[in-house]
N, C-alpha and C positions, 0 to 999 in steps of 0.2 A: 306446523308440526314441532312438536319439542324435540329438538336435535340431541338432547340428553337420553332420549328413549332409544334403546337398541332395536335394530331392525331384525325381528326373528321370523316373521311370516309375511310372505309376499303372494298376492293374486296377480295372475297374468291373464289377461283376455285376449285369447286368440292362439291357436297352436300352429301358426304358420312358421317360416324358418325365423323371423325375428323373435317371436315369443318363445320358441323352443330354444334358441341360441341364448336368450336372456335367461331362461329357466335353468339351463344346464350349468352356466357359469354361476349363478346365485347358489344352486344346490352344491356345487363343489366347494363353496365357502361355508357351508354348513347352514344356509338359510332354508327354512321349509317353504317350499313353493307349491301352489296349487294353480293349474292352468284350467280355464273354462273355455270350451270350444263349441261353437253351435253346430258344427258338422259332426259327421260319424267318424272321422279320423283326421290325423294330423297332416301338415305339409300346404295347407292353403291353395295357392295357384300352382303349386308344383304338383300336378295331379294327372290322374289317367282315368279315362272312361272306358268301361268294360261292358261287353255284352256277353251272351253264350258263344257267338262265333267270333268275335274280335276285340281288340283293344287299342286305344289311341292316346298318346299324351295330348290333352286338349287345352292345357294351361301353358305354363312356361316350357319352351321347346328345348332349351339346352341352358347352360350357365358358363360362365367364364371365371377365371380366378387371377387377379392382379395383385392384390394386397398380400404380403407375405403371410400374414396370419390367416387369411382365407385359403391361400395355397397350401398351408400346412393342414388346415381342416380338410380340405378336399382330398389330399393325399391319404388322410385317415379314412375317409369314405371309400376311396379306391381300395385300399387294403382290406377294408372290411367287406368288400364285394357290393357295396350299395351305390357305387359310381363307377363310370368308365369314361374314357375318352371316345369322342364320337369324331369320325373324320369324314364328313360328308363331302360329296361333290357338289358345290353351291353355284348357282348361276344367279344373275341379276337381270330383271327385266325392266326396261324403261324406254318410253317414248317408241314402243313397237319393236325394239331390238333387244335380243338375248345376247348376254356376254358373260364370260367367267368372273367369278368374284375374285378380287385381289386380297381378300382376307386371310391372314396367316394365323389367326387366334386359335389357341386350344380351346375346344369345346367339349363340354362334359355333360352327360346325362345320367339320371338315376338308373340304377339296374336292380332288378328286372324291369321296374317301373319308375316314372318320374318322381313319385312320392316316397321312393325307397330311402333316400337320405333323410327326409323328416321323420320317417318311421324309426330310423337308426337314432336320431336325436331324441325321440320320445321315449326310448327305453328307459325305465326306472324313474320316470317322472310321474307325478300325480296328475292326471288329466281327466276332467269331466267332460266327456263328449256329449253331443246333443243337449248342450247347456248354454242357452243364449242369454247373455248379461243384458237386462234391460234397465237396470237402474243401479246407481251407486249412492251410498249414503254414509256421510261421515258422522260418527258418534265419538265424541270425546276427540281423542287423538288416533282413532283407528277406523277402518273401513268395514262396512258391510256391503255384500252384492245380492242383488235380486235377480233370480234367473226365471225366464218365462215358463220354462218346464217344471221349476220347483216352487213349492208353496212357501218354504221357510227361507229366510235370508241366510246368506253364508258370511262368515266372518269369524273372528275379528282380525283384520290385517293391518300391519304396520305401513305397507307400501302397496300400491296398486299400479300395475303396468298395463297400459292399453296398447296392444299390438295387432290392430285391425286397421283396415282401409280407412283413410281420413274422413269420408263422409260418415261412416258408422261410428268412428270415434267422436266426431262432432255431435252426433245425436245424443251421446252419453254425456258429453261435456258442456253443451250450450247452457244449461241451467245450473251448472256445477262449479266451474272455474273460468272466468273470461279470458285469462291468460292462455290457457291451453286450448280453449274453444277457438281463439283467434288464429292459433297455428293451425288447427285441423281444417278451420273453414277456409283458409287462404290456400289450401292445396288444390290443384285443378287435376282431378283424376278422371280418365276417360274409360268408356266401355270397350269391349271386344266382342263381336259376334264370331263364334267359332264352328266351322263346319268340319264334321268327320265323315269321310266319304269312301266307300269301296267302290272302286271304279273297274267294273268286270271287264270292260272293252278298252281299256287304256293299255295300249302297248308300252312296253318299257321305255323310259326316258333316259336322256344323257345326264341328268342331274338327279341328286337325292333331295335337294331342297332349293328353294329360290326366294330372293328377296324381290317383291313386286313393288315398284315406284310408280307414283301417279295413277293408280288404279283403286278401286273399292277394296281390293285384296292387298295385303301387305306381305304375306308369307304363305308358302305352301311347302309341304314336307311329306315325303314318302316315310311313314312311321317305320316300315320294316328295315330301313337302312340303319337304325339305330342298333347298338349292342343289345343282344337278348330280346328283340322283338321279331315278330314274323307277321306275314300277311301283307297283302296289297291295300293298305288303309291310309288314305291321306289326311293330314290335318291342314286345315287352311284357315287363317286369320284375317278377319276384315281389318282394314286400316283404322287407327284410333279415331280420326275425325269423322269418317263415314259411320263407323259403329256408335259413336256418341249421337250423331244426328238421327240414328235410326234406332236408338236404344229401346223405344217403345213399339217398334214395328213387330208384327207377328212372326214367329219362326218361319212360316211359310213365305212370307214377303221377303225376309232376310236371305233365306235359301235360294229363292228364285233369282234375286240379283247377283248373288254370289255364284250360282251355276252359270249364269250368262257370262260373268266375268271369266270364270274358269274356261268356258268354252271359247271365248275370244283369245285366250292365251294358247289355244291349241290342244286342251286336254279334252278326252272324250268322256262326256258325262252321261252318255246314253245308258239306261237301266242302272243308274247309280243307286246305291242304298246309302242314305244319308241320315246323320243324326246331328243336331243343332245344339248349341249351348251359347247362352248369353252371359258373358262376365260384365257386371255392372261396373265394377272398379277394377280395371285391369292394368292401367299404366297412368304414368304422370305422377305428380306430387307437387312439392314446393319448388318454386322458381329458383331459389337458392338453397342448396342442401345446408342442413344444420346437423345432420347425423341422428341425433335423438333430441329429446325435450325432458327435462327434469324439474320438478317443482319440490324440493326436499322439505319446504315449510309446511306442505300439506301431505307430503308422502305420495306423490303421483308422477308417473312418467309415460312418455310416448315413445315408441320405437316402431320401424317398419321401413320397407323399401321406399315409401313415399317421402320419408324425412332425409333420405340418404342417396339420392340420385337414381333410384330404381334398381332393378337387377337383383338376382338372388344374393350376390355378394354384398350388395348394399343391405339388404334386409339382415343377413347374418351379422355383419359388422354393426349394424344399428343396434340390435338386441345385445350383443356382447358389450359394447361400449355403454350402454345404460346400465348393464348390470355392474361394470367397474365402478360407475358413478355411485350406485346404490350401496356397493361394498365400501366405497370411500366414505360415504355418510355414516355407515355401520360402524367402521373402525375409528372414526373420529368424534363419534357422538359421546 
């Protein structure tokens, strides 16, 4: 990249928390940003599944804030009404024994839905939804993008930010730049089978959520215990190793195994109404976090939770810090 060229236009692939965080900071510095998102809305894995009768958070269950910068951001979400503190009664199940959780962390959820903070961040941003970027091409010192749903190329951009899970990033990068492809291919991401269940015969429990250890299930949560949620809907996550080992199983097979595990934990799954979702890339990332990755010589960057220790906070910080790096390139060019 010609570092004497000012960065005026940036394309961001992915409207999860990392991509949105990056976009907002860049736009605040006068840079034109276009986001391309394959789904119908923002927020990535901070999502809520809805039907006519119920809704359930089926991706990220909550988030925490430890970095002062993210604490300040979350306080803004709370003030805007798009997030709230969640104070669940949490238990832990291990080796056949239930015990109280000792965790004292503040937990937050989006309100009224888990994707509400993402929608808040997406306001006033240029986002092309249902636009799957399938190819990048460098022409001179600018980028053009090809989307599966569009016949024409989109461009010309001075910088491209890839803010999607590592395997999807690698698919774009493998024939484009070996340095970025090596980073993406080295990340180890695992799947997650998620079950959303209405349990009509389940009596009230003495916990709102539970960490389950050494079983095929890793987490169960009564969705109605969260602020601004209603109904007796449970979200159950398969543990990462089991989910990855069964990533190609049918929904029916995954459901059967998870129901058996739920029953063994003492929950009544008789006459349950169940919906299944498979997250192919739910957790994991680089063995050693690097925060973000930037190649100013060709105007290319990577951000996401998988580069920064996982978690919602890691995603937000990754996008913000990459944007600061791009701004630094812009001001020193």
